[in-house]
N, C-alpha and C positions, 0 to 999 in steps of 0.2 A: 504494500500500500504506500502511496506517496505520502511524504511527511506533511504536505499541505492539506491533504484530504482527511487524514485521521482526525484532526481537531474539529473539522466541520461535521463529520459523522457523529463524533462524541457529543458535540454541542447540540445537534439536532435530537439525539437520543434523550437528552435532558429536557428538551423543550418540544416534544413531539406533538403537542396539541396546539400548534400554531393557530392563531386566529381566535382563540377563546380567552376568557378572563378567569383568573383564579377566583373561585367562589368563596373559599374559606381555607384557613390553614389550621390544622389540628395542633394541639399542644402535646398532651401526654400520649396520645395514640400514634403520633409520628406519621400521620397521613395527610397529604395535601391533595385536594381535589380541584379539577378544572372542568367546567361545565360547557356544554354545547346544546342548545343556544346559550350564549353567555348571559350573565345577569344584566337586565335592562336592555337587551338587544332590541333594536327598534324596527328591524326589517328582516326577521327570520323567514326562511323559506317555508311555505305552508305544507310541504311534503317532508319536512325534516324529521329525523329521529332525535330523541333526547339521548345525549351521551355524557357520562361522567367518567373522567380519566383520573386514575389514582397513581400516585408515585410509589405507593406500597400497597400490597393486597389488603383488602378488608372485606371479608365474606359477609359482613353484616349489613352492607349497603342496601338500602331500599329506596326506590324512587316512587314518591307518592304524588299523584296528580288526578285531577278530574277527567283527564283525557283517557278514554278507553284504549287499552293496549296491553302489551306483555313486556316483561323484563327478562334480560339474559346477561350473562357474563362472557367476556372473551376467554380464550383458552388459558391465557396467562393470568387471568384474574385482575388485570389492571384497567379494564374498561367495562363499564356497566352500560348496557343499552336498554332504552325503553322505546319500543316500536309501536306507534299509534295504530289502531285497527284500521283507520281510514285517514285520509288527508285532513289537515286542519282547515279552518276557514280563513281566507285572506283578510288582511286588515283587521285583526282581532287580537285582544289581549289574552294571554295564557300564563299559567304558572305551574311550577312543580317544586316539591320539597325533597331534598336529599337527606335521608337519615343515615348517618354513618358514625364511626367511633368518635369523630371530632365535633359533632354537633348536628344541627338540623336546619341548614340554610334554605331559605325559600328563594327560588329563582323566578323572576318575572320577565316575560318577553312579549314582543308584539310582532305579528306576521306582516309581511309586506303586501303590496297589491297584487303580486304575481298569483295567478290562479283565477283572476278575473277574466271573463270571456273576451276573446279577440273580437273587436267590432266588425271588421270586414277582412277575413283572412285572404280572400282573393286579391284585394286591393293592397293590403299592407304587408303580406308575407310572400305571395307568389312572385318569383323572379328576383327576390332579394337575396343578397349575400351577407353573411355575418362572420366577423372575425372573433375567434375565441380568445378570451383573455386568460391565458394560463399562468401569467406571472403572479397573479393574486390568488390563484387556486390553492386549496389545501390538499396535499398528497396524504391520503389515509393509508394506502398500501403501496409499497412496503414502507412502513413508518420508520424503520431503522435507517434507511438511506433515502428517505423522501426528500430531504433538503437538497441532496446532490441532484436527484432526478428533477425536482421541481425547478431548481435554478436553470437547468439546461432546457427543460421543456418550455420554460417561460420565454426562451429565445426563439421558439419555433412558431411561425404563423400558420394556423390551421383555419381555413375558410370552409364554410358550408353554404350551399345555395339551394333554396327551395324552388325546384323546377315545376312541381305540380302540387296543388293543394285542393283537397275536397273536404267535405264535412267529416269524413271518416279516415282519410289517408293523406299522408304527405310523402313526397318523393324528394330526396336531397342528393346532391353530388358534392363531394368534398375535394379540396385541393390544398397542397402545401404552398406557402408563399415563398417568393424569391427573397432570400435573406439579404441580398445585396441591393435590392431596389429601394428607392427613396419614397415611392408611392406604392399602394397596394398592387402587387403584380403576381400572377401565378408563376410557379417554378416549372418551366417546361421540361426540366430534367427529372421531375417526379411524377409518378403515375397519379392520375386523379382517383378518387375514392368513390366507387359506385355502391352507395348504401342501398340495401334492400328497402322496398316500400315499407313505410312505418305506419303503425296504427295511430291515427290522430282522432280517434273517437272520444278520447278524454281531453280534447282541446280545452285549454291551450297547452296541455302537456304532450310531449312527444318523446319517443325513443327510436333512435336510428342506429343501424349497424349491427354489430354482433357476429359478423362472419368475415372471412377473408383475411388478407394480410395488407397492412398499410406500412409503407416505408417512409421514415422521416429522417432528417439530418440533425444529429445532436452532437455538439462539440466537434463538428467537422467529420463525423463518421455516419454511415447509413445504418439506421436501427429499425428492425422489423417489429411491428406491434400486431399480434394476432387478435382477431375478433374485436377490433376497436368498436366501442359502443359509446354514443353520446346521447344524453337526455337533458331535458330542461323544460321550461315553460316560456312561451312568448308573452311579452307585455301586451296589454289590451290594444295598444296602437301599433303593435308589430315592430317597434323601433329597436328592440333588443330582445334577447331571451336571457333568463337568469335561473338560479337554482340548478345550474348545470352540473352534470356529472360526466366523467370520462372513465372508461374501464377497458381493460385489455390485458394481454400478456406480452411482456417485453423481453426480447432476447438480449441478454446482458453482455454477450461476447464482444460486440463492437465497442461497448463502453470500457471493457478491460483494456482495449487498445488506446482509448482516449484518456483514461485516467490512471491506469496501472501499468503502463509501459508494456502492454501486450501480454501480461501474465494471465493466461486463460483461467477463468474461474475465480479471479481475485474479488470481483464484486459479489459473487455468490458467497464466497467465504466470509466476507465482511458482513453481508446481510445475515448469514447463518449464525455468526457469533453474536448477533444482536436480536435473534429470534425470528428472522424471516427466511424460510427455506426456499431455495430454488426448486423448480419443478421441471418435468421434461418438456423440451421444445418439440417441434414437429419431427426432428430427426431422432428423438428419443433421448437426447443428451440433457442432463439436468442443469441447464443454464438459463432458464426463463423464470421471471418474477411476475407475479400478479401485480398489475398497476391499477390503482383507483385514485381518482381525484374528485373533489367536490367544490362547491362555492364558485363555479365557473359562470362568468357572464360573457355575453357576445353581443357586440353592437354592429349595426349595419355598416357595410363597407362598400365603397364604389369600385366593385370588381365583378366581372362576369367570368364564370368558370367554364373552360373548354375541356371536354374529355380527352385525357391522354392515356392511351391503353398500354403503350410501351415506354421505354426510356428515351424520351425525345429531347435531345440536346442540340437540335438544329437552331433553336432560337426563333421560331416562326413568330412574326408579329401578329398574324391573324391565322392561327393554326386551326386546321380542320383535319384531325388525324384520319388516315385511311382505316378501314375496318379492322380493329384489333391489331394494328400494325405497330411497329416500333419507330416509325418515322411519321412526319407530317405528310399530308396529301399534296402539299405544294412546297415549292422551294422556299428557303429562308428569305425574309424580307429585309 
């Protein structure tokens, strides 16, 4: 492991609940809790779970709330989850009490307007492109090396474009942005992402993806993400979507080249020592990590996405790729 990376990983391990506020600090019981949604959060996502993170295990923790739902613990006993039976109501006050060895703090929060019906999806969403803001997202898996991945993913521009919208379905295509462009520009050297048609019957909520391989450039190397899935809720006016989540399985081997001088398996060893085990990749080798992020927002961007089926580095200014080919149908402009 590089000497510069180790302090970063250890620092993140001590602060793995980024984005939340400490609710209370125990005295004699030596347990500090961090809550999500945080105390007095003013714009919580209406589909959120309640999470209480502990710096030391406490099996006595009970989350009490009027919200119908169920409680569970993570395998390491350091996170308590409360999963509502159904989505909360937008723009509404809620509260929950955490009973644990250090006290009984009450946490109050307010949900945002997300979840309110979109006024006119055909006019406000269809044909629009959105740029995902990954810089401010919270990496929840793998928590042990989330800071490293989060910093690098934050440098990647991922666009999604809504090509078709009905009352029950939404079709989107995705693309990676050109990292060297000064204005929103598609990277012609990266394949576009053909998401499967998504169920939009719970509008404004959507879930797209979940199949195939997406290749992105992280720290100068190409990284594959299997079964990339993106979800969220469109704002009522379609100007952005929030409450976003991203999930997939990332192949860590290229990151070994970027951060560990090519020592194969170095990132998996680091993650394993901190409680996150690598799993088999498509070739059966245990070098893949489950990737999950939340709190993603995406705002409209002035860009139209062109399908790129192969690795097109010709730099076509108005590319119309040949059917599933590796090059443009026309010469570079």
